[in-house]
Residue, then its C-alpha position, 0 to 999 in steps of 0.5 A: x654510724x659504725x658498730x662493732x658487734x661481737x658474737x655476730x655470726x648468729x643468734x642475737x648478735x646477728x639479729x642486732x647486726x641486721x637491725x643496725x644495717x637496716x638503720x644505715x650502720x656500717x658494721x664490723x662483725x666478729x665471732x670465733x668461726x670464720x665460715x659462719x662470720x663470712x656467711x653472716x657478712x654476705x647476708x648483711x651485704x644484701x640488706x644494705x649498701x654500706x660497708x660490712x667487714x668481719x674479723x674472726x676472733x676467739x674471745x677466750x684468748x687475749x692474743x686473739x682479741x689483740x689481733x682484732x684490735x690490730x685489725x680495727x686499727x689497720x681498717x681505720x674503723x672508728x666505732x660509734x657503738x660497741x655491741x657486746x653479745x658474744x657468749x658461751x654456755x655450758x649445761x650442768x651442775x655448779x658442783x659437778x661442772x669442771x672449773x675449766x668451763x667456768x674459766x672459759x665462760x668468764x673469759x668469753x662472756x665477761x673478761x673479753x668485754x672488759x678488754x675491748x671496752x678498755x681498748x676502744x673507749x678512746x675511739x668512742x670518745x671521738x664519736x658524736x653518739x657513743x654507746x656501749x650495749x651489753x647483752x646480759x641474761x635473766x639467768x643473772x637475776x636468780x639462780x639458774x640451774x640449767x647452766x650456773x656458770x653462765x648465770x654467774x658470768x651474766x651477774x658479772x656483766x650486770x656489774x660491768x654495766x653498772x660500773x661502766x655507766x658510772x665511769x663513762x657518763x663523764x665522757x658522754x658515753x652511754x651504757x645500756x644493759x639489755x637483759x633477754x629472757x629465753x630466746x630461740x637461739x642455737x642454745x635450744x637446738x634439738x629441744x621440743x618447744x611449744x610454738x612461740x614460747x621463746x623470744x625471737x632474736x629479732x625482738x632483741x635486735x629491734x630493742x637495740x635498734x631503738x636505742x639509737x633513735x634517742x637524743x644524744x642526752x638520753x640513755x636507757x640504762x637497763x631493759x629486761x625482755x622476757x617471753x610473754x609466759x615467762x622464762x622456761x624454768x618458771 
């Protein structure tokens, strides 16, 4: 099995990559910054002996996404799974935050996923176990005052997952939306938090890994995972 993982250099994306490598997947990692991506690939190569490759791409830029797609072609990488995790977050008020931040957030968190899916579905159709996993957020389930543009983009991811599930079931391609609550990623850097108050990225990695243990006719459509005490704003 082979997986393309966006946002794979750190946080949830890296944790998913680590879990899939432990399950024997070959992985193509992508993220914006090449340094972090190379470090992530090096760590993963110490976990498994299978092929791990990487390609830096700025998912805000369509040209960069097209360069990633060209890399996939040249590498003859035929993905069985797309793990779409890449995201950006801006803190601030909906009324005060610059519109450019909304455009960036939508491009990275939502539109890039549409771009990649549209381009790679023909390759997924050739797989015996094709799956698309979108990483959403509980910020899409209610107003999210910490970062409303982020919440808006994740509402869009919900809609994308719903529509992809409807269209792609005819092609035997499973679609899963994983919706994590607060997770201890770089987003929380510098914050003073009670011990074990947030999910670990590895929690989400394990959840995604289990999806590939099911029979080919089984698809988990939606999963919500929250910290035991709920999200931090509750």
